N, C-alpha and C positions, 0 to 999 in steps of 0.2 A: 374416232380414234384420236384426232388432233385435239378436239375439245377435252377429251378425257385426260390426255397428257398434260395439257395446260392446267387443268383443274388440279391434278396431282402435284404439279410443280408449285402452284399457288398455295395449296394446302401445306406442302412441305416448308415453303417460305414462312407461312404463318406459324407453323410449329417451331421453326428455328427462332422466330421472333419471341415467342413465349418462353422458350428454353433460355435464350440469352438474357431476356428481361429478368427472369427469376434469379439467375446467377448474379447479374449486375446489381439488382436491388438488394440482395442479401449480402453481397460482397462489398458494396460501396460503403465508404466511411460515413456513418450517420453524422458525426461531428463536422466533417467537411461539407456535407450537404447542408447542414444547419447553418454553417458559417456563410456559405454562398447565398443561401436564402435570406439571411440577415443583411447581406450586401445588396439585395434587390434583384438577384438573378431569378427571372420568371420560371425558367425550367427547373431550377433548384427548389423553388417554392412548390412547384407541382410534384417533384420527386419527394420532397419532405411530406407533403400531404399523403402521398401513397405509402410512405414508410410509416406514417402515424397510424395507418389502418392496414398493417402488414398481413394480418390473417385474411382479410378480405382480398388483398392483392394476391397473395400466394394461392388462395382458393380459386380466384378467377384465372390465373395463369395456368394452374394445373388442369382446370376444367377445359380451358381453351386448347391446351397442348394435347390432351387426350382426345378431344373432339376432332381436332385437325388430323391427328395421326390415324385415328380409326376411319375417318372419311376417306383419306388418301389411300389407305390400304384396301378399303372396300371397292373404291373405283378401279384401282389397279387390278384387283382380283377379278372383277367383272369383265374387264377388257381382256385379260390374259386367258380366262376360262373360255371366252368366245373364240380366241385364236388357237388355243392348244388343248381345249377340253379340260378334263379333270386334272391334267398335269399343270394347268395354269395356276392352281392353288399353290403348288410347291414353288413355281416360278415367282408368283406374287410375294410369297413369304420371304424368299431369299432376297429378291430385289428390293422390296420395301424395307426389310430389316437393315440392309446395307445403306440405303439412302437415308433412312431415319437416323441411324446411329452416327453416320459420318456428317451429313449436311444439316440435320435438324437437332442434333444433340452435341456432339463433340466439337464441331467447328464453332458454333455460336457461343457455347459455354467457355471454350478456350479463350476466345477473344474477350468475353465478358470478365473472365478471371484476370486477364492481363490489363484491361482498361475498365475497371468497374465504374468509377465516377463519370468518365467520359460517356460510356454507353448509357448509364442511368439517366444522365441529363438529356442525351439524345433521344431516347425512346420514351421519355416521360409523358409527352402528350398522347402518343398512341396507346401507351399502357393505361393511361387514365380513361381513355375512350373504351377500351376493352373492359375495364373494371365496371364502368357505368352500365355497359350492355349486359354483362353477366352477373352483376351485383345481386339481383333478386334470387338467382339460383344458388349462388355461393352463400348468401345469408341463410337460406334454408338448409344447406348442407352444414353450415357452421352450427346452426341450432341443433341439428341431430347429433353433431360431434360433442357439443357441450352437454347434451342430455346423456350421452353414453359415458362421458367423464363422471358425471354426477352419480350414475348408477354404480360405478366401480369405486367411488370415493376419491377420485383424483381431483386435485385443486385446479380449477380452470384458469385462474388468474395467477401469473408468476409473481414472485417477490422481486419487483423491479429494483427496489433500493439495494437489496443484497446482491442481485445478479449484476447490476451495473458496477458496483464496487469490485466484485470478483473479476469482471471483464477487464476493468482497468488494471488490476493487479496482474492478470494474465498477459495483457498487452505489454506491460512494463517488463515482465520477465522474458517474454518472447523477444522484444527488441534488444534486451541486454544480451541474450544468448546469441542473437544474430549479429551482434557487434555494432548495431546502429544506435545504441545508447550506452553511455559510459556508466561505470559503477556508481560514480558520484551522483549522476542524474537519477539513477535507479533508487539510490538511498534517499534522495531528497523527495522524490515523488512517493516512494513507499512510506516515508516518514509522515507525509501529509495524510495518507490514507490510514495510518496507524494511530493518529491522534485520538480517535474516538475509542480505541481499544486499550491504550496504555494509560495506567493510573499514575498519579503524581509520585507515589512511593517508589516507582521504578526509576525516577530521574532526580529525586530530591537529594540534598546534601544531609547526611545523617547528623544527628545532634552531636555525636562525638567528634565530627570534623568541622563543626560550625565555629566561626570566630565570633565570640560574643563579648559584651561589655558588662561589667558589674556596675550597677547604678551607684554603689557606695564608693567607687574609685574617685580619687581627686581629679579635678577637671584637667590638670596638666598631664596626668598619666593617660587619661582618655584621649587627649589631643595627640600625644606621642604615638599611641597605638593606632589611631585612625590615619595619621600621616604615614606611618610605616606599612600600613596594610594595602594590599591590592584591591580591596573592596571599597564600595561607597556606601553600603547600608549594613547596619550592625544590629542584631537583636540585643536588647538590653534586659538584664535580669536583676532580680532583687531577692535576697535570701538564699536561693539555690538556683543553679544554672537552668533548671527546667521551668522556672517560674518567670516567664517572659512578660515584662510590663510594657514594652514598646519597641519601636524600631528607630534607630538613630541614623539620620542621613548625614554624611560628611559635610555636605554643603551647609546644612542647618547649623552644625557645630562651628564651622569656620566663620560663618556669618555672625553668630552670637559672640564668638571670641573677638572678632573685629569690632563689634559694636561696644563691647565692654572694655576694650583696651586692656590696661593693666589690672583693672579691678575684676579679677576672675573668681574671687573667693565666693561671691554670691551666686555664681553660675552653677546650676544643677543639671546633670545629664537627663534626669527624668523629665524635666520641664521642656526639654528640646525634642523629646521623642514623639513620633507619630503613633497613633493607636495600632496595636498589633492586629493582624488579620489572620485568623485560624481557619484552615480548610481540612476536610477529612482526607486521609491518605488514599481513599478509594476514588477520589475525584478524577474523571477522565481528563486527559491533557487538553482535549478539544474544548471542554467546558471551562477548564482553568484558563486557557488562552483568552476565551471570550470574557471571562470575569476580570482578568488583568486589564483588558481594554476598557471595559465598562467602568471599573473602579479607578482607572488611571494609576495603578500601583504596580510595582515591579517585584515585590517580595511578599511571600505569605508563609506563615508557620504551619507545618503539617502535624496533625495530631491523629492518633489512632481512635478506635471505637470507644475507648474509655476516657478520651480527652487528654491522654498523656502525650507529651511532646515527642515527636519522632525525628523531626528535622525541619528543613526549610526548602522551599522551591522558589525559583526566580523566573522572570519572563525569559531570561537568557537560556535557562535550562530547557524550557519548552521549545524555543526557537532552534536550539542546538539539536533537538530531535529531528528537525527537518533539514537543516543546512549542515549539520555536523559541528564539530568543535569550533568555537569562536574564541580566538586568543587576541589579546591586545598587549601593549608594551608593558603593562603592569602585572600580567598573569605569570604565575610560576609554572613553568613547563613540567608536565608530568606525563611520561610516556606510558608506563605500566604494562606494555606488551613488548616482548623481545623474542625474535625468531632465532632458533638455534640451528646449528648445522645438521643435526640429526633429524630435523623435521618437527621437533617439539617447540613449545613456546613457554617462556617464563612470563607469568602473569601475576600482577599485584592483586591481592584479595579484594581491594576496593573497587576494581573495575566492574562496571555493570555488565550483566549478561547481554543486554541489548547492544551496548557499544562493542563488546567482543564479537557478537554475531555479525554486526555491520562491518567491522574492520576486517574480519577473516572469512566472512561468508558462511559461518557455521549456523546451526539451527538448534542450539541448546535451549531448553524450555525456560521461560522466565515467569511462569505463573506462580510458583511457590517461593521464589527468592529474587531479589533485585540484583545482588552482586554475585560474582563467581564464588566467593568464599561462602556466601549464604547458601548457594546451590550445593556445594560440597557438604556442608553441615546438614542440610535437609536430607540429602540422599544417604549420608552416613548415619543419620539419626543420633549423632553425638559430635562432640568437639574433638577432632582427630589430633593425634600427636605428630610431631615432626618426624618425617620418614615414612609415615603410613601412606599407602597407595590404595586408590579406589578406581573401579571401572564401572561406568554407567553411561547410557546414551551413546555408546560406541567410542567414548573417549576414556583415556586413563589420566587420573589426577594424582599427583605426588605432592604431599605437603612438605615444603622446604623450610618455611620459617613461620613462627608463631609468636605473638606478643600477648601474654596473658591468655585470654580466651579468644583472641582475634587471629584469624589466619592472615598472614601478611604476604606470603609468597607461595605460589603454586607452580609446578611444572605440569603442563597439559600436553598430552600426546594425542593428536587427532587420529581418526581411524586409519588413514593411509600410512601412518608411521607407527602404529601401535606395537609393532614387533621390535622396535628399537629398545636398547637397554636403558632402563630408567636411571636418570642421574648422569648419563654419559655426556661429556662435553661441558659440565658445569664447573665453574670456579668461583672463588670469592668475589672477584672483580665483577663478574657478570651478575651475580646475585645482588651485589651492592648497587649496580647500575639500575636495576629495576625497582628496588625498594627505596632508593633515595628520593 
């Protein structure tokens, strides 16, 4: 009787160990374990080794857990049947269910959930020994499982690259919702993950908004334009604005002016230009960032599939996708988004959908258009007139101002305030403040 009781208690302890180990190992931060292992922590190295073979680890723990529970229940049933006859089966079932649930499942798993890294490091040596002992059996079981997967056409190996990125996105959103991460940090981390998915046409400066230089201009006019501009690099064209022949750096121009002194007649803008670099508008930002670093250039001209000029993209444009808007003392401040008292927003048409989503937490699609004006035109399938209103993606869009075929100003009513009266609360001063 005494030996049987001790055996049951020992088996329950072993069961509690396997239950807690499973929870600790699956709940522990792999990144934290990897960091500690890199710092030379022996237990962390052992835990990392176990996590690297997670299928074998989980299989061994489940096998051990079931083995210990079944043995403990069988011993308890044998003892109680001898004491109480057939009623001992019912007693054994009730007693062992309570003991297993409380002491072998809930208690160790609760502790493991609260202290996953600490427990993972503490039990790593014993868990490694258990895996070594049960490894032959678990490998056989795993072989049978993989065979069953193949029979039903299920892919045995997960897409680790995709799943790891999705896990990072999920962790970022979770920490933001819990208040442990600020919106700014979320936008920065999300911007890094999005670099491979966003194309340069989503962040480029459209050719209609580019500040360019005509190669035929007198050098003094070029000098005045460069000095008055907030930019340091200028596309140079000849014949027509879309025919870019080079890129002029303000430093190169000022250096040449200094060297020539008063004799500026012979100075030609085209001679000072760097060779233009053209990139497709479908280039992912991650690849463009790498190209900027490799070529040691900060500006590239963006062309479409036909080779026609669409705009330009700079290194700053790519970096701003990560850190947000970067402004210096020479930049002209452009807000472009103004909140109204009725819950709506006045938005300039040139604002990109990505910037609008990041600023207001919206999820407007940006696959078909880069700017909010482009999205309205795409959804409306025409260039709308001033005063026309459209509803799509849960939002309401009211066209307030248009210049030629370009939408300059919109009023956007988000879903939470879509029942408000369109146009209410607008006046000329507010409209001018957004479009200026």
